[in-house]
C-alpha positions in Angstrom: 22.8 83.7 48.6 20.4 85.8 50.7 19.8 89.2 49.2 18.3 90.9 52.2 20.7 92.2 54.8 19.6 91.2 58.3 18.9 93.7 61.0 17.8 93.2 64.6 14.6 95.3 64.3 13.3 93.8 61.0 11.2 91.1 62.6 8.1 93.4 62.5 8.6 95.0 59.1 6.5 92.5 57.3 3.6 93.3 59.6 4.0 97.0 58.8 4.0 96.1 55.0 0.8 94.2 55.2 -0.9 96.9 57.3 0.3 99.7 54.9 -0.8 97.8 51.8 -4.3 97.0 53.1 -5.0 100.4 54.6 -7.2 102.8 52.6 -5.7 106.0 51.3 -6.8 108.9 53.6 -6.8 112.6 52.7 -3.5 114.4 53.4 -3.6 116.3 56.7 -4.1 120.0 56.6 -0.8 121.9 56.4 0.5 123.1 59.7 1.4 126.7 60.5 4.0 128.1 58.1 7.6 127.6 59.4 10.9 128.7 58.1 11.3 128.3 54.4 12.9 125.1 53.1 16.2 125.7 51.2 15.9 125.3 47.4 18.7 122.7 47.3 16.9 120.5 49.8 13.7 120.6 47.9 15.4 119.9 44.6 17.3 116.9 46.1 14.0 115.5 47.5 12.1 116.0 44.3 14.8 114.1 42.4 14.8 111.2 44.9 11.0 110.9 44.8 10.8 111.0 41.0 13.4 108.2 40.8 11.5 106.2 43.4 8.2 106.6 41.6 9.8 105.4 38.4 11.2 102.3 40.3 7.8 101.6 41.7 6.1 101.7 38.3 8.8 99.5 36.7 8.6 97.0 39.6 4.8 96.6 39.2 5.2 95.9 35.5 7.9 93.3 36.1 6.1 91.6 38.8 3.0 91.3 36.7 5.1 89.5 34.0 6.1 86.7 36.4 4.6 83.3 35.5 4.8 81.8 39.0 2.3 79.1 38.1 4.8 77.7 35.6 7.8 77.6 37.9 9.2 74.1 38.6 8.6 74.0 42.3 6.0 72.8 44.8 2.6 74.4 45.3 3.5 75.9 48.7 6.4 77.8 47.3 4.3 79.1 44.5 1.6 80.2 46.8 3.9 81.9 49.2 5.7 83.8 46.4 2.4 84.9 44.8 1.3 86.2 48.2 4.5 88.2 48.5 4.0 89.6 45.0 0.4 90.6 45.8 1.5 92.4 49.0 4.3 94.3 47.2 1.9 95.3 44.4 -0.7 96.7 46.9 2.0 98.6 48.7 3.3 100.2 45.5 -0.2 101.2 44.4 -1.6 102.5 47.7 0.8 103.0 50.7 3.8 104.3 48.8 2.1 107.1 46.9 0.4 108.3 50.0 3.7 108.5 51.9 5.4 110.3 49.0 2.6 112.8 48.9 3.0 113.6 52.7 6.8 114.1 52.3 6.3 116.4 49.3 4.0 118.5 51.4 6.6 118.7 54.2 10.1 118.2 52.6 12.2 118.3 55.7 9.8 116.5 58.1 11.8 113.9 59.9 8.8 111.7 60.8 7.6 111.6 57.1 11.2 111.0 55.9 11.6 108.0 58.3 8.2 106.7 57.4 9.2 106.5 53.7 12.5 105.0 54.5 10.8 102.4 56.7 8.4 101.5 53.9 11.2 101.1 51.4 13.1 98.9 53.8 10.0 96.7 54.2 9.5 96.4 50.5 13.2 95.4 50.0 12.8 92.7 52.6 9.8 91.1 50.9 11.1 91.6 47.3 14.3 89.8 48.1 12.8 86.3 48.6 10.8 86.8 45.4 14.0 87.5 43.5 15.6 84.4 45.0 12.7 82.2 44.0 12.7 83.7 40.5 16.4 82.9 40.2 15.9 79.3 41.4 12.6 78.4 39.7 11.9 81.0 37.0 13.3 81.9 33.7 16.5 83.9 33.3 14.6 86.9 32.0 12.3 86.9 35.0 15.2 86.8 37.4 17.1 89.5 35.6 14.2 92.0 35.6 13.2 91.6 39.2 16.9 91.7 40.2 17.3 95.0 38.5 14.2 96.2 40.4 15.7 95.1 43.7 18.9 97.0 42.9 17.0 100.2 42.0 14.9 99.9 45.2 18.1 99.5 47.2 19.6 102.7 45.7 16.5 104.6 46.6 16.6 103.3 50.1 20.2 104.2 50.7 19.6 107.7 49.2 16.7 108.2 51.6 18.8 107.0 54.6 21.5 109.5 53.7 19.0 112.3 53.5 17.5 111.3 56.8 20.9 111.4 58.4 21.6 114.9 57.1 18.2 116.2 58.3 18.7 114.7 61.7 22.1 116.4 62.1 20.7 119.7 60.9 17.8 119.6 63.3 20.1 118.7 66.2 22.2 121.7 65.4 19.2 124.0 65.3 18.0 122.7 68.6 21.4 123.2 70.2 21.5 126.8 68.8 18.0 127.5 70.2 19.0 126.2 73.6 22.0 128.5 73.6 20.0 131.5 72.7 17.5 130.8 75.4 20.2 130.4 78.0 21.9 133.7 76.9 18.6 135.6 77.1 17.9 134.2 80.6 21.4 135.3 81.7 21.0 138.8 80.2 17.6 139.5 81.7 17.6 141.6 84.8 16.8 139.9 88.0 13.2 140.6 89.1 13.1 142.7 92.3 12.1 140.8 95.4 8.8 142.3 96.7 9.0 143.7 100.2 7.3 141.8 102.9 4.3 143.6 104.4 3.6 143.1 108.1 0.0 143.6 109.0 -0.6 144.5 112.6 -4.1 143.8 113.9 -4.7 145.9 117.0 -8.3 145.0 117.4 -8.8 143.1 120.5 -10.7 139.9 119.8 -14.0 139.5 121.7 -13.7 137.7 124.9 -15.5 134.5 125.3 -18.4 134.7 127.8 -17.6 133.0 131.1 -20.1 130.5 132.1 -21.2 130.8 135.8 -21.4 127.7 137.8 -24.8 127.1 139.3 -25.0 126.5 143.0 -25.9 123.0 144.0 -28.8 122.6 146.3 -28.1 121.2 149.8 -29.6 117.8 150.4 -29.8 118.3 154.2 -33.4 118.1 155.7 -34.7 121.4 156.9 -35.3 121.8 160.8 -39.1 122.2 161.6 -40.0 125.6 163.2 -40.7 125.4 166.9 -44.1 126.6 168.0 -44.0 128.9 171.1 -45.4 127.4 174.2 -48.3 129.3 176.1 -47.2 131.1 179.1 -48.1 129.4 182.4 -47.1 132.2 184.8 -50.1 133.5 186.9 -50.3 137.0 188.4 -50.4 137.2 192.2 -52.7 140.2 192.1 -56.4 139.6 191.7 -58.0 141.2 188.7 -59.2 144.7 189.2 -62.9 145.0 190.0 -65.0 147.3 187.9 -66.9 150.0 189.9 -70.6 149.4 190.1 -72.9 152.1 189.1 -75.8 152.9 191.5 -79.2 153.8 190.1 -80.3 157.4 190.6 -83.6 158.2 192.6 
């Protein structure tokens, strides 16, 4: 019987598990600006869930280390695949899971961090399931019983985290609805801003007139008439010219 419940979006969970397990642990991000205080009941519930999960992780690591996969009565491919799954789970429990738990402790009601932890637990459950099946089919009875108990404990932690995530999402949605209502009420109560009066600016300055270009007279292309020279007069006087008196010499 298959121990892992099937879900439509689980095809990429194993990729997430491998990436989370091989990633190096990075320093926790600096705390953001202080928000509203987290209720004590919420913090207490989270601390209890995380403490139980840390105990499950430690026990699972010990039990996986006790498996003698090389002695199982099966083919080499099954042994190799099962050992690879065990190594991936062990790396995740040592590196990725503690880092995510630390982030959630720093921000107890952060939905993104809560979902990240739930997602990681879901991936661990999907990979641990086939290991339990192989232990039941090829390993000893004690090996199967121990890893079966680990799988059941991991499933309880996963369900508890899913319930907490659902409660937080409902609470956040209520807060968002309340904030929207308050903003709408404030906008309705605020006095309407006066409409500024329109100013009409009259410009009585006469714009300068554009200079009028004078048309230049076109020169006539007609040839000029030559001036007529006066002809000499040919009329003759009918009177003879006057004779000058002769002066006689004195004795």
